[in-house]
Residue frames as qw, qx, qy, qz and C-alpha x, y, z in Angstrom:
[[0.264, 0.919, -0.028, -0.293, -24.21, -12.94, 15.56],
 [0.844, 0.417, 0.032, 0.335, -21.92, -13.34, 12.51],
 [0.375, -0.783, 0.245, 0.431, -18.34, -12.09, 13.12],
 [0.747, 0.494, 0.251, 0.367, -16.49, -10.88, 10.05],
 [0.381, -0.475, 0.153, 0.778, -13.76, -8.56, 8.85],
 [0.456, 0.821, 0.336, 0.067, -14.60, -5.76, 6.35],
 [0.453, -0.409, 0.241, 0.754, -11.97, -3.85, 4.36],
 [0.445, 0.861, 0.234, -0.071, -12.01, -1.11, 1.78],
 [0.564, -0.229, 0.308, 0.731, -9.34, 0.02, -0.67],
 [0.343, 0.869, 0.183, -0.308, -9.49, 3.21, -2.64],
 [0.604, -0.028, 0.476, 0.638, -7.78, 3.13, -5.93],
 [0.044, 0.348, -0.222, -0.910, -7.56, 5.75, -8.75],
 [0.319, -0.024, -0.645, -0.694, -10.03, 3.81, -10.93],
 [0.635, -0.405, -0.543, -0.370, -12.26, 2.06, -8.42],
 [0.376, -0.459, 0.577, -0.561, -13.14, 1.54, -4.72],
 [0.601, 0.024, -0.794, -0.093, -13.08, -2.15, -3.62],
 [0.525, -0.429, 0.437, -0.590, -14.88, -3.53, -0.61],
 [0.628, 0.113, -0.767, -0.067, -14.47, -7.04, 0.67],
 [0.628, -0.475, 0.353, -0.506, -15.81, -9.00, 3.69],
 [0.697, 0.173, -0.696, -0.015, -14.56, -12.25, 5.00],
 [0.735, -0.595, 0.157, -0.286, -14.37, -14.39, 8.17],
 [0.095, 0.594, -0.791, 0.114, -11.37, -16.06, 9.77],
 [0.893, -0.075, -0.384, -0.225, -11.46, -19.78, 9.84],
 [0.820, -0.557, 0.125, 0.036, -9.98, -22.04, 12.62],
 [0.848, 0.022, 0.157, 0.506, -6.83, -22.57, 10.52],
 [0.259, -0.600, 0.041, 0.756, -6.36, -18.79, 10.24],
 [0.245, 0.172, 0.616, 0.729, -7.38, -18.68, 6.59],
 [0.267, 0.345, 0.199, -0.878, -9.91, -16.17, 5.43],
 [0.286, 0.440, 0.828, 0.196, -13.24, -17.17, 3.72],
 [0.076, 0.044, -0.184, -0.979, -14.48, -14.42, 1.45],
 [0.221, 0.487, 0.791, -0.296, -18.19, -13.79, 2.03],
 [0.367, 0.845, 0.388, -0.021, -18.72, -10.72, -0.31],
 [0.455, -0.244, 0.280, 0.810, -16.97, -8.46, -2.75],
 [0.342, 0.846, 0.408, 0.022, -18.03, -5.38, -4.60],
 [0.439, -0.155, 0.164, 0.870, -16.37, -2.54, -6.56],
 [0.189, 0.879, 0.347, -0.267, -17.42, 0.93, -7.45],
 [0.610, 0.383, 0.205, 0.662, -15.93, 2.53, -10.55],
 [0.276, -0.752, -0.131, 0.584, -14.36, 6.02, -9.82],
 [0.496, 0.665, 0.240, 0.505, -13.89, 8.96, -12.23],
 [0.236, 0.582, -0.135, 0.767, -11.35, 11.59, -11.00],
 [0.570, -0.747, -0.100, -0.326, -12.50, 11.31, -7.37],
 [0.764, -0.526, 0.265, 0.263, -9.31, 9.64, -6.36],
 [0.552, 0.793, -0.250, 0.059, -6.14, 10.80, -8.07],
 [0.476, 0.500, -0.646, 0.326, -2.93, 8.85, -7.86],
 [0.570, -0.220, -0.756, 0.237, -4.34, 6.99, -4.89],
 [0.144, -0.180, -0.445, 0.866, -5.26, 10.20, -2.93],
 [0.109, 0.710, 0.685, -0.122, -8.81, 11.40, -2.29],
 [0.176, 0.123, 0.226, 0.950, -9.53, 14.53, -4.38],
 [0.393, -0.334, -0.237, -0.823, -13.25, 14.91, -4.32],
 [0.122, -0.093, 0.811, -0.565, -14.52, 14.24, -0.82],
 [0.618, 0.170, 0.209, -0.738, -18.22, 14.37, -1.75],
 [0.771, 0.330, -0.420, -0.346, -18.09, 11.87, -4.67],
 [0.360, 0.292, -0.860, 0.214, -15.77, 9.60, -2.72],
 [0.300, -0.023, 0.680, -0.668, -18.15, 9.56, 0.32],
 [0.750, 0.239, 0.029, -0.617, -21.05, 8.72, -1.97],
 [0.682, 0.339, -0.632, -0.142, -19.10, 5.86, -3.57],
 [0.073, 0.246, -0.851, 0.458, -18.17, 4.54, -0.07],
 [0.544, 0.057, 0.451, -0.705, -21.81, 4.56, 0.99],
 [0.773, 0.330, -0.320, -0.438, -22.69, 2.64, -2.17],
 [0.471, 0.334, -0.809, 0.110, -19.98, 0.03, -1.50],
 [0.147, -0.120, 0.790, -0.583, -21.13, -0.48, 2.15],
 [0.679, 0.160, 0.199, -0.688, -24.78, -0.73, 1.15],
 [0.757, 0.343, -0.471, -0.296, -24.03, -3.34, -1.55],
 [0.289, 0.266, -0.871, 0.294, -21.87, -5.44, 0.89],
 [0.346, -0.003, 0.658, -0.669, -24.59, -5.33, 3.55],
 [0.750, 0.253, -0.107, -0.602, -27.18, -6.33, 0.88],
 [0.679, 0.287, -0.670, -0.089, -25.12, -9.41, 0.04],
 [0.216, 0.168, -0.856, 0.439, -24.38, -10.28, 3.69],
 [0.532, -0.585, -0.506, -0.345, -27.74, -9.47, 5.13],
 [0.614, -0.527, -0.333, 0.484, -25.84, -7.98, 8.11],
 [0.069, 0.995, -0.021, 0.072, -24.88, -4.43, 8.98],
 [0.745, 0.208, -0.210, 0.599, -21.26, -3.42, 8.80],
 [0.401, -0.878, -0.191, 0.178, -20.20, -1.35, 11.83],
 [0.243, -0.844, 0.350, 0.326, -16.52, -0.78, 11.16],
 [0.855, 0.504, -0.014, 0.122, -14.01, -1.28, 8.31],
 [0.615, -0.420, 0.304, 0.595, -10.23, -1.48, 7.72],
 [0.443, 0.889, 0.058, -0.103, -8.95, 1.05, 5.18],
 [0.788, 0.008, 0.149, 0.598, -5.76, 0.64, 3.20],
 [0.007, -0.945, 0.053, 0.322, -3.68, 3.83, 2.94],
 [0.702, 0.110, 0.354, 0.608, -1.45, 4.48, -0.08],
 [0.191, 0.958, 0.169, -0.130, -0.99, 7.28, -2.55],
 [0.638, 0.672, -0.132, 0.352, 1.70, 9.03, -4.58],
 [0.045, -0.803, 0.422, -0.418, 3.51, 10.73, -1.66],
 [0.886, -0.415, 0.182, -0.101, 3.82, 7.43, 0.28],
 [0.626, 0.588, -0.450, 0.242, 7.53, 6.60, 0.61],
 [0.824, -0.470, -0.197, 0.247, 10.26, 5.51, 3.09],
 [0.189, 0.835, -0.329, 0.400, 12.94, 7.55, 4.74],
 [0.790, -0.079, -0.489, 0.362, 15.82, 6.22, 6.74],
 [0.225, -0.857, 0.174, -0.429, 16.78, 7.61, 10.12],
 [0.680, 0.061, -0.585, 0.438, 19.49, 6.86, 12.66],
 [0.450, -0.818, 0.032, -0.357, 19.19, 7.62, 16.42],
 [0.574, 0.328, -0.590, 0.463, 22.33, 7.51, 18.41],
 [0.642, -0.731, -0.034, -0.230, 22.55, 7.02, 22.19],
 [0.457, 0.461, -0.599, 0.470, 25.85, 7.39, 24.12],
 [0.771, -0.552, -0.312, -0.060, 25.85, 5.69, 27.51],
 [0.228, -0.877, 0.371, -0.204, 27.93, 7.00, 30.42],
 [0.280, -0.474, 0.833, -0.049, 29.24, 3.52, 31.08],
 [0.278, 0.071, -0.893, -0.347, 28.98, 0.04, 29.67],
 [0.538, 0.042, 0.421, -0.729, 25.33, -0.86, 30.13],
 [0.232, 0.177, 0.950, 0.116, 23.20, -3.96, 29.35],
 [0.266, -0.066, -0.357, -0.893, 20.67, -2.96, 26.79],
 [0.250, 0.287, 0.804, -0.458, 17.10, -3.24, 28.09],
 [0.187, 0.553, 0.736, 0.343, 13.76, -3.20, 26.33],
 [0.096, -0.877, -0.316, 0.348, 13.11, 0.20, 27.93],
 [0.250, -0.567, 0.342, 0.707, 16.11, 1.66, 26.26],
 [0.238, 0.171, 0.763, 0.576, 15.11, 0.26, 22.89],
 [0.047, 0.772, 0.633, 0.009, 11.61, 1.78, 23.42],
 [0.183, -0.823, -0.079, 0.532, 13.15, 5.18, 24.20],
 [0.257, -0.290, 0.587, 0.711, 15.31, 5.10, 21.02],
 [0.152, 0.425, 0.786, 0.423, 12.24, 4.14, 18.91],
 [0.038, -0.851, -0.478, 0.214, 10.18, 6.98, 20.50],
 [0.215, -0.646, 0.191, 0.707, 12.97, 9.49, 19.75],
 [0.234, 0.026, 0.734, 0.638, 12.75, 8.31, 16.09],
 [0.061, 0.640, 0.752, 0.145, 9.02, 8.87, 16.03],
 [0.153, -0.830, -0.262, 0.469, 9.53, 12.42, 17.06],
 [0.360, -0.141, 0.466, 0.796, 11.41, 13.13, 13.81],
 [0.348, 0.714, 0.271, -0.543, 9.71, 15.86, 11.83],
 [0.436, 0.160, 0.652, 0.600, 9.27, 15.85, 8.02],
 [0.175, 0.259, -0.082, -0.946, 8.18, 18.98, 5.99],
 [0.624, 0.162, -0.169, -0.746, 4.48, 18.59, 5.05],
 [0.685, 0.082, -0.702, -0.178, 4.53, 14.85, 5.95],
 [0.623, -0.514, 0.381, -0.449, 3.81, 12.57, 8.85],
 [0.048, 0.279, -0.959, 0.034, 5.06, 9.14, 9.96],
 [0.781, -0.089, -0.228, -0.574, 2.47, 6.48, 9.25],
 [0.972, -0.233, 0.005, 0.016, 4.50, 3.47, 10.43],
 [0.045, -0.805, 0.591, -0.030, 8.01, 2.56, 11.41],
 [0.983, 0.100, -0.154, 0.019, 9.99, -0.49, 10.46],
 [0.456, -0.758, 0.452, 0.117, 13.07, -1.06, 12.69],
 [0.698, 0.589, -0.404, -0.056, 16.01, -2.17, 10.54],
 [0.830, -0.062, -0.416, 0.366, 18.82, -3.08, 12.92],
 [0.408, -0.909, 0.080, -0.012, 20.88, -1.74, 15.86],
 [0.624, 0.556, -0.381, 0.395, 24.62, -0.97, 15.62],
 [0.689, -0.713, 0.131, 0.016, 26.59, -1.97, 18.67],
 [0.528, -0.508, 0.503, 0.459, 30.29, -1.30, 18.20],
 [0.170, 0.404, -0.612, -0.658, 30.96, -2.56, 14.70],
 [0.070, 0.191, 0.976, 0.077, 28.19, -5.22, 14.77],
 [0.453, -0.093, -0.169, -0.870, 24.64, -4.94, 13.60],
 [0.007, 0.136, 0.965, -0.226, 21.96, -6.85, 15.39],
 [0.311, -0.439, -0.543, -0.644, 18.18, -7.07, 14.97],
 [0.677, -0.658, -0.278, -0.176, 17.54, -7.88, 18.66],
 [0.393, 0.507, -0.497, 0.585, 20.25, -6.24, 20.88],
 [0.621, -0.633, 0.072, -0.456, 18.33, -6.66, 24.20],
 [0.930, -0.349, 0.075, 0.089, 20.75, -8.21, 26.76],
 [0.769, 0.351, -0.067, 0.530, 23.90, -7.11, 25.01],
 [0.434, -0.741, -0.104, 0.502, 26.42, -4.81, 26.99],
 [0.523, 0.481, 0.215, 0.670, 27.69, -1.70, 25.30],
 [0.238, -0.516, -0.243, 0.786, 28.48, 2.04, 25.87],
 [0.204, 0.427, -0.190, -0.860, 26.98, 3.24, 22.59],
 [0.414, 0.338, 0.843, 0.067, 24.12, 2.13, 20.42],
 [0.202, 0.230, -0.319, -0.897, 22.63, 3.29, 17.14],
 [0.516, 0.396, 0.701, -0.292, 19.05, 2.56, 16.06],
 [0.033, 0.163, -0.601, -0.782, 18.46, 2.37, 12.33],
 [0.406, 0.467, 0.658, -0.430, 14.76, 2.87, 11.32],
 [0.091, 0.199, 0.642, 0.735, 12.79, 3.00, 8.08],
 [0.221, 0.410, 0.449, -0.763, 10.01, 5.51, 8.49],
 [0.206, 0.441, 0.764, 0.425, 6.99, 5.23, 6.21],
 [0.014, -0.443, -0.209, 0.872, 5.79, 8.68, 5.52],
 [0.231, 0.550, 0.635, 0.491, 3.21, 10.49, 3.38],
 [0.054, -0.357, -0.036, -0.932, 1.74, 13.95, 3.04],
 [0.132, 0.131, 0.709, -0.680, -0.44, 14.75, 6.09],
 [0.543, 0.229, -0.031, -0.807, -3.45, 15.39, 3.76],
 [0.424, 0.131, -0.844, -0.302, -3.42, 11.76, 2.55],
 [0.216, -0.230, -0.888, 0.336, -4.63, 10.36, 5.89],
 [0.148, 0.300, 0.371, -0.866, -6.70, 13.37, 6.68],
 [0.468, 0.198, -0.369, -0.778, -8.71, 13.25, 3.39],
 [0.424, -0.073, -0.898, -0.097, -9.30, 9.54, 3.87],
 [0.098, -0.296, -0.753, 0.580, -10.66, 10.13, 7.44],
 [0.273, 0.307, 0.136, -0.901, -12.85, 13.01, 6.25],
 [0.480, 0.074, -0.615, -0.621, -14.35, 11.01, 3.35],
 [0.407, -0.195, -0.889, 0.074, -15.28, 8.14, 5.73],
 [0.005, -0.311, -0.556, 0.771, -16.59, 10.55, 8.41],
 [0.373, 0.201, -0.170, -0.890, -18.83, 12.14, 5.69],
 [0.566, 0.003, -0.716, -0.409, -20.04, 8.66, 4.68],
 [0.647, -0.464, 0.304, -0.524, -20.63, 7.88, 8.37],
 [0.933, 0.094, -0.339, 0.076, -18.41, 4.77, 8.25],
 [0.549, -0.763, 0.340, -0.020, -16.18, 4.01, 11.30],
 [0.599, 0.583, -0.537, 0.117, -12.52, 3.06, 10.66],
 [0.907, -0.407, -0.063, 0.085, -10.94, 0.23, 12.73],
 [0.555, -0.551, 0.345, 0.520, -7.49, 0.80, 11.49],
 [0.493, 0.839, -0.119, -0.194, -5.53, 2.11, 8.47],
 [0.797, -0.261, 0.417, 0.350, -2.87, -0.30, 7.44],
 [0.069, 0.637, -0.482, -0.598, -0.28, 0.59, 4.81],
 [0.856, 0.360, 0.057, -0.365, -1.60, -1.06, 1.66],
 [0.612, 0.565, -0.554, -0.007, 1.67, -2.33, 0.13],
 [0.077, -0.438, 0.804, -0.394, 2.81, -3.65, 3.48],
 [0.691, 0.040, 0.516, -0.505, -0.44, -5.44, 4.05],
 [0.809, 0.484, -0.194, -0.270, -0.32, -6.82, 0.47],
 [0.383, 0.575, -0.715, 0.111, 3.19, -8.14, 0.96],
 [0.399, -0.285, 0.750, -0.444, 2.29, -9.99, 4.11],
 [0.814, 0.233, 0.390, -0.363, -0.24, -11.98, 2.02],
 [0.745, 0.630, -0.158, -0.152, 1.41, -12.26, -1.33],
 [0.324, 0.649, -0.661, 0.191, 5.10, -12.87, -0.35],
 [0.885, -0.304, -0.346, 0.065, 6.21, -15.98, 1.45],
 [0.520, -0.819, 0.199, 0.136, 8.56, -15.69, 4.44],
 [0.781, -0.060, 0.375, 0.496, 11.27, -17.38, 2.32],
 [0.432, 0.678, 0.288, 0.521, 10.88, -14.71, -0.42],
 [0.197, -0.958, -0.009, -0.210, 11.04, -11.84, 2.07],
 [0.709, -0.613, 0.263, 0.229, 14.00, -13.38, 3.75],
 [0.738, 0.077, 0.397, 0.540, 16.12, -14.18, 0.61],
 [0.081, -0.449, 0.142, 0.878, 15.25, -10.72, -0.93],
 [0.293, 0.454, 0.756, 0.369, 12.63, -9.65, -3.38],
 [0.110, 0.122, -0.022, -0.986, 10.74, -6.75, -4.88],
 [0.235, 0.541, 0.803, -0.086, 6.97, -6.58, -4.97],
 [0.005, 0.052, -0.320, -0.946, 5.54, -4.34, -7.81],
 [0.249, 0.575, 0.735, -0.258, 1.87, -3.36, -7.68],
 [0.120, 0.064, 0.452, 0.881, 0.83, -1.77, -11.01],
 [0.183, 0.582, 0.622, -0.490, -2.22, 0.32, -10.57],
 [0.380, 0.804, 0.432, 0.154, -4.30, 2.73, -12.76],
 [0.143, 0.962, -0.049, 0.229, -2.45, 5.90, -11.90],
 [0.258, -0.784, 0.542, -0.160, 0.46, 4.72, -9.68],
 [0.862, 0.130, -0.481, 0.090, 2.97, 1.81, -9.35],
 [0.554, -0.741, 0.304, -0.229, 4.13, 0.78, -5.89],
 [0.715, 0.371, -0.549, 0.222, 7.54, -0.86, -5.33],
 [0.663, -0.664, 0.261, -0.227, 8.40, -2.59, -2.05],
 [0.601, 0.470, -0.626, 0.162, 11.77, -4.25, -1.48],
 [0.822, -0.522, 0.114, -0.198, 12.38, -6.91, 1.21],
 [0.594, 0.429, -0.634, 0.249, 15.57, -8.47, 2.49],
 [0.241, 0.113, -0.812, 0.520, 16.16, -10.64, 5.59],
 [0.223, -0.553, -0.803, -0.012, 12.36, -10.64, 6.16],
 [0.163, -0.646, -0.302, 0.682, 12.36, -6.84, 6.68],
 [0.386, 0.870, 0.283, 0.122, 10.97, -3.99, 4.50],
 [0.607, -0.214, 0.116, 0.757, 13.96, -2.17, 3.17],
 [0.012, -0.187, 0.260, 0.947, 12.50, 0.41, 0.74],
 [0.254, 0.612, 0.747, -0.060, 9.08, 1.58, -0.43],
 [0.020, 0.323, -0.133, -0.937, 8.00, 4.13, -3.02],
 [0.475, 0.613, 0.613, -0.152, 4.88, 4.99, -4.99],
 [0.239, -0.118, 0.459, 0.848, 5.65, 6.15, -8.60],
 [0.404, 0.532, 0.227, -0.709, 3.16, 8.46, -10.43],
 [0.375, 0.327, -0.655, -0.569, 2.85, 6.08, -13.45],
 [0.542, 0.049, 0.784, -0.297, 0.34, 3.33, -14.07],
 [0.442, 0.288, 0.813, 0.245, -1.90, 1.60, -16.58],
 [0.301, 0.861, 0.339, -0.232, -3.67, 4.83, -17.57],
 [0.080, -0.742, 0.398, 0.533, -0.35, 6.16, -18.95],
 [0.330, -0.036, 0.853, 0.402, -0.24, 3.23, -21.39],
 [0.316, 0.650, 0.691, -0.033, -3.75, 3.91, -22.43],
 [0.115, 0.912, 0.060, -0.389, -3.08, 7.52, -23.01],
 [0.217, -0.497, 0.630, 0.556, 0.00, 6.68, -25.13],
 [0.325, 0.239, 0.863, 0.304, -2.14, 4.54, -27.39],
 [0.258, 0.808, 0.489, -0.205, -4.73, 7.23, -27.77],
 [0.071, -0.717, 0.279, 0.635, -1.99, 9.45, -29.21],
 [0.195, -0.053, 0.811, 0.549, -2.35, 7.17, -32.36],
 [0.434, 0.014, -0.217, -0.874, -5.81, 8.74, -32.86],
 [0.417, -0.188, -0.887, -0.052, -7.54, 5.85, -31.03],
 [0.499, -0.613, -0.113, -0.602, -10.56, 6.49, -28.87],
 [0.197, -0.547, 0.672, -0.458, -9.85, 5.96, -25.15],
 [0.841, -0.097, 0.386, -0.367, -12.23, 2.91, -24.71],
 [0.892, 0.427, -0.147, 0.019, -10.62, 1.20, -27.76],
 [0.255, 0.700, -0.575, 0.337, -7.16, 2.09, -26.46],
 [0.521, -0.418, 0.605, -0.433, -7.97, 0.41, -23.12],
 [0.941, 0.142, 0.209, -0.226, -9.22, -2.68, -24.94],
 [0.688, 0.608, -0.366, 0.150, -6.13, -2.84, -27.04],
 [0.051, -0.640, 0.649, -0.407, -3.92, -2.64, -23.93],
 [0.701, -0.233, 0.547, -0.393, -5.76, -5.43, -22.30],
 [0.920, 0.348, 0.067, -0.165, -5.91, -7.64, -25.41],
 [0.784, 0.512, -0.219, 0.274, -2.35, -7.32, -26.55],
 [0.113, -0.816, 0.450, -0.345, -0.42, -6.16, -23.55],
 [0.916, -0.105, -0.355, 0.154, 2.04, -8.58, -21.85],
 [0.411, -0.878, 0.223, -0.104, 3.90, -7.90, -18.65],
 [0.758, -0.357, 0.485, 0.250, 6.42, -10.71, -19.33],
 [0.395, 0.779, -0.368, -0.318, 8.99, -10.05, -22.03],
 [0.874, -0.071, 0.442, 0.189, 10.30, -13.10, -23.90],
 [0.006, 0.717, -0.447, -0.535, 13.41, -12.20, -25.97],
 [0.283, -0.088, 0.896, 0.331, 12.98, -15.43, -27.94],
 [0.363, 0.633, 0.668, -0.147, 9.45, -14.45, -29.08],
 [0.164, -0.211, 0.384, 0.884, 9.88, -12.88, -32.47],
 [0.153, 0.553, 0.790, 0.214, 6.22, -13.09, -33.35],
 [0.016, 0.189, 0.033, -0.981, 4.76, -9.83, -34.67],
 [0.151, 0.599, 0.783, 0.070, 1.19, -8.86, -35.30],
 [0.070, 0.149, 0.185, 0.969, -0.13, -5.85, -37.02],
 [0.010, 0.581, 0.711, -0.396, -3.11, -4.06, -35.51],
 [0.151, 0.511, 0.413, 0.738, -5.23, -1.70, -37.68],
 [0.170, -0.550, -0.500, 0.647, -6.10, 1.54, -35.94],
 [0.071, 0.078, 0.328, 0.939, -7.01, 3.77, -38.97],
 [0.358, -0.468, -0.484, -0.647, -10.68, 3.40, -38.16],
 [0.298, -0.428, 0.460, -0.719, -10.29, 3.76, -34.39],
 [0.918, -0.141, 0.046, -0.367, -11.22, 0.08, -34.02],
 [0.044, -0.479, 0.877, 0.013, -9.37, -3.07, -33.14],
 [0.538, -0.016, -0.777, -0.325, -10.24, -6.71, -33.88],
 [0.749, -0.417, 0.103, -0.505, -12.64, -8.51, -31.51]]
């Protein structure tokens, strides 16, 4: 029986499904990929219309199975959305006497952090930052003697409805979920090299309705936020010039450039008086 990994990502403009298998060298061989265009079923990365989303998910799975000629039992689902963000938290622990820090103590501190409550939000994942012992900060304090320790954590949180709506849509589509990794974190693990994450960098994912910014330093996620701005905002700005939406989208793709060159003084006029642009 063929062993493979199936994953689905829900964006504001489309749902993408991909299937691959892991090679002996840990690389992934892509076996099938499909996408289903979405119209207002997912808004800013959050499921809005459960029925239409479930129908699109069923279509994606059916098309993937058709290409594979194998049934798909379970999938990984990326979780993102406008409310996804990081919040810092510090947990302090005063010890009665100088004590050698154990793994159990670190676990207890981490568990206390996970019990932190956020209004209308839940913790999806936790990224330990460092531990303060005296005036020193350490990533791995196990084995160090101290009488006071602070655990610094970065909690990745989102509105409770984000995860719940995803689960409901997949349940309605009768698709089992293996796991729900944080989309920008999973993307960074593939796109960024260890050297880039260690020296410090920002990863920007520019989507249709949202833009996700993740910042890394010393190989650790330090900040994450999803901004409610994306490519559709540019398209809508162009339509304000009395251009039809499909023509505005074509104009954005044809003439848009994400890289600014201050030495490039070339200018080009584009006629929009007839709601058309050159081919």
